[in-house]
N, C-alpha and C positions, 0 to 999 in steps of 0.2 A: 504494500500500500504506500502511495506517495505520502510522506510525512507532512508535507505542507497542507494536504487536504484531509488529514486524519481526523477522526471524531474528536480527539483530544484538542487539536488545534482549533476546531470550529467553535468550541464552547469555552475557550479561555476568556477571562474577564479582561476588558481593556484597561491598560495602565495609564491611559491619557484621557483628557476630557474632550473639548471641542476641537474640530479640525479647521474651522475658519473663524476669522475675526472680522476686521474692517474690510471693506471692499478694496481689492487690489487695483493698481493702475493699469492702463492699457499696455505700458511697457512690460510690467510684471506678468500680465496675462500672456503677452507674446513670448516671454521666456518660458513659461509653463508649456506653451504650445510647441515652441520650436527647439529650445535648448534641452528641456527636461527629457524628451525621448532619447537624446543623444548621450546623456549621462546617467540615465536611470538603470538601476539594477532590477531585474525581473525574476522574483523567486518562483514564478509559475513556469519558467523556461527550464530546459534540462540543466542540471547543476554543472558548473565548470569543473574540469579535472584540475586545472591550474588557475587559482584565483588571480594570480598576477596577470593572466591573459585579459582581464577586464581593463587593464591599463596599458600604458606605453611599455615597450620592450625593456626599458631600463629600470623598471620598478623592482626593488629588492625585497620588500615586505609589504604586508597589508595591515592597516589599522582600522578599527571600527569605532565610530562615535554614535552612541544611542541617545536620541533626544538632543540634537545639537542646538535647539532654541534659535537664537539670533545668528548663529553660525560663526561668531567671532573666534571661538576656539578652533573649530574645524578648519577655517580658512587660514588662521595663523599657523597651525600645524602643517597644512598643505604647502604653504609658502616656505616655511622653515625646513621642511623635509621633502624636497622635490623628488627624491628617489623612493619615497614611500607612497603607496596608493592608499587613499582614505575613502572609506565608505561611510557616509553620513545617513542616519536614519532619523526622520522627523515627520510625524503625521500632520503637524500644524502647517497650513498653507503659507502663512506669513513667514515662517522660518524657512520654508523651501525657497520662496522667491528671493529672500535675502541671500541665501547661499548661491542661487543661480545667478543673481546679479554680480556677486563677487567673483564667481567662476568666469563669467562673461567678461567682466572688466579686467580681470587679472590674467586671462588666457590660461587658466589652470587646467592641465590635462590629467592631473592625478587625483581627481575627486569624482566619486560616483555617489548617487543619491537614491534613497528609497523614501517615498512619502507615505509610509504606512507603519503598522505594528512590526516590531523587529523580530518577533518570535518565528514567523514563517521564514524569514531570512536566515535565522540561525539554524533552522532545520535544513536549509538549502545549501549553505556553505559547506565546502569540503572539510573533512576532519583535519585538525591540526594545521589550519591555514591562516590564522590570524595571530599577529605578534603583539598587538596592544589593543585594549578596549577602554573607552572612556564613557562613564555615565556621570554627567555633571549636573548637579542640582535637579534630580528627577522630581516629578510631582510628588509632594509629601503625603497626599491624601490624609490629612491630619485627623479627621473624624474616625473614631474607633470602628464604626460600621463599614467604613470605606478602606481600611488599612489592608484588606485582602487584595486590593487593586495595586498595591505598591509594586513597582517594577523589580526592584532589587529583592530577590527572594531565593529560597532554595531551588525552586523550579528553574529560575533563570540561570543560576549558577550551574546547574546540570547541563543546560543547553550551551552555556559558554565553555564549560570544561571540554566538551567535544570538539569545538572549533578552534580553541586556543592551543597554540604550540606549548610544549614544555618550556618553562622559563618566561613565557609571555606575561605581560603586566596588565592588571585590571585596575583602573583608577576610578575612584568614586569620590565625588564632592557633594556635601549636603550642609545646609545651615539649620537642620532640624535635629536636635539632640536625640529624640526618640528614634528617628530614622537611622542615625549613626549607630545607636545601640542594637537595633534589630538587624542591621547589616552585619555588624561584627558577630552577632550570634549565628547568623546564617553562614558566614565564612568559617567560623569555628567548627560548625557541623559538616563542612564540606572538605573531605580529605584531599580534594584536587587543588585546593588553594591555601596559601600561607600568607599571613599578614607580615609585612616586612619591617614594621616599626621597631626601633630600638629605644626611642624616648619620645616625650611629648612633642618635640619640635618636628618629628616625622609626620605628625598628623595635624598639627596646628599651623604649620608654615607651608605655604604653597611653593613647590619647587620652581626653579627659574624657567624650566622648559614646559611650564604649565600656566599659560596666560590666563588672566582674569576674564570674567564674563559679566554681563549686565546683571545676572542673578546674584553673583557675589557682591557686586557693588550695592545692589538693593539691600542685601542682608546687612552689609556694613552700615548703611544709612539708618536701618531700622534696629540696629544694636544687637544683631544675632551673630553668634560665633560661627565660623565656617570650619568644617572638618575636611581634611584632604587625605584620603586613604589610598594606599598602594598595596595591592595583593599580587602574589606571583602564582602562576599556574605551575604546580609541581610536576 
């Protein structure tokens, strides 16, 4: 059975809210129509044998950002690491058009996008094909009755464990203390992952190769502490 269309996948709870916000401009609509098909990843197509084949021939590894929001981090990483192919997953239309605009203006050839839930993509990707994963400030779903919708979970870790290479890094940022706590509990119960922290600065201070985002800035303005976790696929 095709795992993308399996009964389990069909009944998974969405980890994101709305898909659309304000009306997009004519230029942005044009990017969705013309550029998006050229850079889109299609999990309904036959899985690739070599994930690097989605990009230019000189791509050395592939990274994945889940929920890239305004795309600041995704685009920064693409520019800073031209030999790395980045797949960005973001179901919110406004985030997609921001990424498309940056790809178009910067002539970036090392970015591919998916405007949907990441879990079908994770089932489609080849095993041990991803070298780094970013999950930055995911929707916290703060109400207790909604917490089952949180993206970072034991189920997600199982999907990530299959596609991440040994030694690959999983980065998580959140400004919600309870989210940080439940994430650490999930990692502690996942033998495929190890938390790399040696001291408080390893999760309180954002590394130099980890640029800030608008969500981090908002958290700072509102007085919330940010947590920066790095986990390694064993």
